[in-house]
FIVOLUM-162266 format. One record per residue (C-alpha): residue in three letters; x, y, z. Coordinates in Angstrom, 1 decimal, padded with zeros to 4 digits. Example, Ala and Ser with C-alpha at 12.3 -4.5 7.8 and 13.67 -1.06 7.14 Angstrom:
BEGIN
+------+--------+--------+--------+
: code :      u :      v :      w :
+------+--------+--------+--------+
:  Ala :  012.3 : -004.5 :  007.8 :
:  Ser :  013.7 : -001.1 :  007.1 :
+------+--------+--------+--------+
//
This chain:
BEGIN
+------+--------+--------+--------+
: code :      u :      v :      w :
+------+--------+--------+--------+
:  Met :  076.3 :  109.7 :  097.2 :
:  Leu :  074.6 :  107.5 :  095.8 :
:  Leu :  077.1 :  104.9 :  095.9 :
:  Leu :  078.3 :  105.8 :  099.0 :
:  Arg :  075.3 :  105.1 :  100.3 :
:  Leu :  074.3 :  101.4 :  098.9 :
:  Gly :  078.4 :  100.7 :  098.8 :
:  Trp :  078.9 :  101.1 :  102.6 :
:  Pro :  078.5 :  098.1 :  103.8 :
:  Val :  081.2 :  096.6 :  101.7 :
:  Leu :  082.9 :  099.2 :  102.2 :
:  Leu :  083.3 :  098.7 :  105.8 :
:  Leu :  082.9 :  095.1 :  105.6 :
:  Leu :  087.0 :  095.9 :  102.9 :
:  Gly :  087.5 :  098.0 :  106.6 :
:  Ile :  087.5 :  095.0 :  108.7 :
:  Leu :  088.5 :  092.9 :  106.4 :
:  Trp :  092.0 :  094.3 :  105.9 :
:  Phe :  092.3 :  095.5 :  109.9 :
:  Pro :  095.9 :  094.8 :  110.4 :
:  Phe :  095.2 :  092.6 :  113.1 :
:  Asp :  098.4 :  091.8 :  113.7 :
:  Trp :  099.6 :  094.2 :  114.0 :
:  Leu :  096.9 :  095.3 :  117.0 :
:  Ser :  098.0 :  092.2 :  118.4 :
:  Gly :  101.9 :  093.8 :  119.0 :
:  Val :  100.6 :  097.3 :  120.4 :
:  Trp :  097.7 :  096.2 :  122.0 :
:  Pro :  099.2 :  093.3 :  124.7 :
:  Ala :  094.9 :  092.9 :  126.2 :
:  Phe :  094.0 :  092.4 :  121.9 :
:  Gly :  097.5 :  090.2 :  120.9 :
:  Ala :  096.8 :  087.5 :  124.3 :
:  Ala :  093.4 :  086.9 :  123.2 :
:  Phe :  094.6 :  087.3 :  119.8 :
:  Arg :  097.4 :  084.2 :  120.3 :
:  Met :  094.8 :  082.7 :  121.6 :
:  Ile :  092.6 :  082.6 :  118.6 :
:  Phe :  095.0 :  082.2 :  116.6 :
:  Arg :  097.4 :  079.6 :  118.7 :
:  Asn :  099.1 :  076.8 :  115.4 :
:  Ala :  098.4 :  076.5 :  111.6 :
:  His :  095.8 :  074.6 :  112.2 :
:  Asp :  094.0 :  078.0 :  114.2 :
:  His :  095.2 :  079.7 :  111.6 :
:  Phe :  093.3 :  078.2 :  109.2 :
:  Val :  090.3 :  077.5 :  110.7 :
:  Gly :  089.7 :  081.3 :  111.3 :
:  His :  090.9 :  082.7 :  107.7 :
:  Thr :  088.3 :  079.5 :  106.8 :
:  Ile :  085.8 :  081.9 :  109.4 :
:  Phe :  086.9 :  084.8 :  108.3 :
:  Phe :  086.4 :  084.6 :  104.7 :
:  Leu :  083.1 :  082.7 :  104.9 :
:  Ile :  081.9 :  085.4 :  106.9 :
:  Ala :  083.1 :  088.1 :  104.2 :
:  Gly :  081.7 :  086.0 :  101.2 :
:  Leu :  078.4 :  085.7 :  102.6 :
:  Leu :  078.0 :  089.7 :  103.4 :
:  Leu :  080.6 :  090.7 :  100.4 :
:  Leu :  077.4 :  088.7 :  098.9 :
:  Thr :  074.0 :  090.5 :  100.3 :
:  Tyr :  075.9 :  093.8 :  100.4 :
:  Ala :  076.9 :  094.0 :  096.6 :
:  Pro :  074.7 :  091.9 :  094.2 :
:  Ala :  076.7 :  091.7 :  091.0 :
:  Leu :  079.0 :  089.7 :  093.1 :
:  Arg :  076.5 :  086.8 :  093.2 :
:  Arg :  078.5 :  085.9 :  089.4 :
:  Pro :  081.0 :  083.1 :  090.3 :
:  Tyr :  083.7 :  085.2 :  087.6 :
:  Trp :  082.7 :  088.6 :  089.5 :
:  Tyr :  082.8 :  086.6 :  092.7 :
:  Phe :  085.9 :  084.4 :  092.7 :
:  Pro :  088.4 :  086.9 :  091.3 :
:  Ala :  087.3 :  089.6 :  094.4 :
:  Leu :  088.3 :  087.3 :  096.9 :
:  Ala :  092.0 :  086.7 :  095.2 :
:  Leu :  091.7 :  090.1 :  095.2 :
:  Ala :  090.7 :  090.8 :  098.8 :
:  Ala :  093.3 :  087.9 :  100.4 :
:  Leu :  095.9 :  089.4 :  098.6 :
:  Ala :  095.3 :  093.1 :  099.6 :
:  Gln :  094.8 :  091.6 :  103.4 :
:  Glu :  098.1 :  089.4 :  102.4 :
:  Thr :  099.7 :  092.3 :  102.0 :
:  Ile :  098.4 :  095.5 :  104.0 :
:  Gln :  099.8 :  092.8 :  106.6 :
:  Ala :  103.4 :  091.7 :  106.0 :
:  Leu :  103.1 :  095.9 :  105.6 :
:  Phe :  102.3 :  096.8 :  109.4 :
:  Arg :  104.9 :  094.2 :  110.1 :
:  Gly :  107.2 :  095.9 :  108.4 :
:  Asp :  107.9 :  092.7 :  106.1 :
:  Ala :  107.8 :  092.8 :  102.4 :
:  Pro :  105.2 :  091.0 :  101.1 :
:  Ala :  105.9 :  087.1 :  100.2 :
:  Tyr :  102.5 :  085.5 :  099.5 :
:  Thr :  104.2 :  082.3 :  101.0 :
:  Asp :  101.7 :  081.4 :  103.0 :
:  Ile :  099.9 :  079.1 :  101.6 :
:  Asn :  098.5 :  077.5 :  104.7 :
:  Ala :  096.0 :  081.7 :  105.6 :
:  Phe :  095.8 :  081.3 :  100.9 :
:  Ala :  093.9 :  078.0 :  101.6 :
:  Gly :  092.0 :  079.0 :  104.5 :
:  Asp :  090.6 :  082.6 :  102.4 :
:  Ala :  090.0 :  080.2 :  099.3 :
:  Leu :  088.2 :  076.9 :  101.7 :
:  Gly :  085.9 :  079.8 :  103.1 :
:  Ser :  085.3 :  082.0 :  099.8 :
:  Phe :  083.9 :  079.2 :  098.0 :
:  Ser :  082.2 :  078.3 :  100.8 :
:  Ala :  080.1 :  080.4 :  101.3 :
:  Phe :  079.8 :  081.1 :  097.2 :
:  Ala :  078.7 :  077.2 :  097.9 :
:  Leu :  076.0 :  078.6 :  100.7 :
:  Trp :  074.6 :  081.7 :  098.9 :
:  Phe :  074.1 :  079.1 :  095.9 :
:  Ala :  072.4 :  076.4 :  098.1 :
:  Val :  069.8 :  078.7 :  099.1 :
:  Ala :  068.7 :  080.2 :  096.9 :
:  Ala :  068.2 :  077.7 :  094.7 :
:  Val :  066.0 :  075.9 :  097.5 :
:  Ile :  063.9 :  079.9 :  097.5 :
:  Ala :  063.9 :  079.1 :  093.4 :
:  Tyr :  062.7 :  075.9 :  094.1 :
:  Ser :  059.9 :  076.1 :  096.6 :
:  Arg :  058.6 :  079.3 :  095.1 :
:  Pro :  056.8 :  078.6 :  092.4 :
:  Arg :  055.4 :  075.9 :  094.6 :
:  Leu :  054.4 :  077.6 :  097.5 :
:  Ala :  052.4 :  079.9 :  094.3 :
:  Gly :  050.9 :  076.9 :  093.1 :
:  Arg :  049.5 :  076.3 :  096.3 :
:  Lys :  048.4 :  079.3 :  097.0 :
:  Ala :  046.7 :  079.4 :  093.4 :
:  Gln :  044.5 :  075.9 :  094.6 :
:  Leu :  043.2 :  077.4 :  098.5 :
+------+--------+--------+--------+
//
């Protein structure tokens, strides 16, 4: 029960990440129109995957502290990307092919950017914390 109470944000995030939006765009015309406006071409698809995995990576780093180590984070996001492509293919009725290099490049860039941003912010906080404590002691 404790795992569910603490892990629900991660489960919710994975549910959103793995939701078959491609399938939904085919069965819900209003969503499909908006979906095709956002993912018009290969460039927009790349940007969409990059932003999606940037947000997913930052949220996972926030709610799953164990993933703050690169040896856990990068394999976890690689598996999430593979699972996402698998679910999308299965809901389209296709066999997973893993040939969409554009999508995987966006996933990788977004995941790496999230980790780099997290690391940079953590470094700034760690660097400024002792200096702030020293200033308080001098006052």
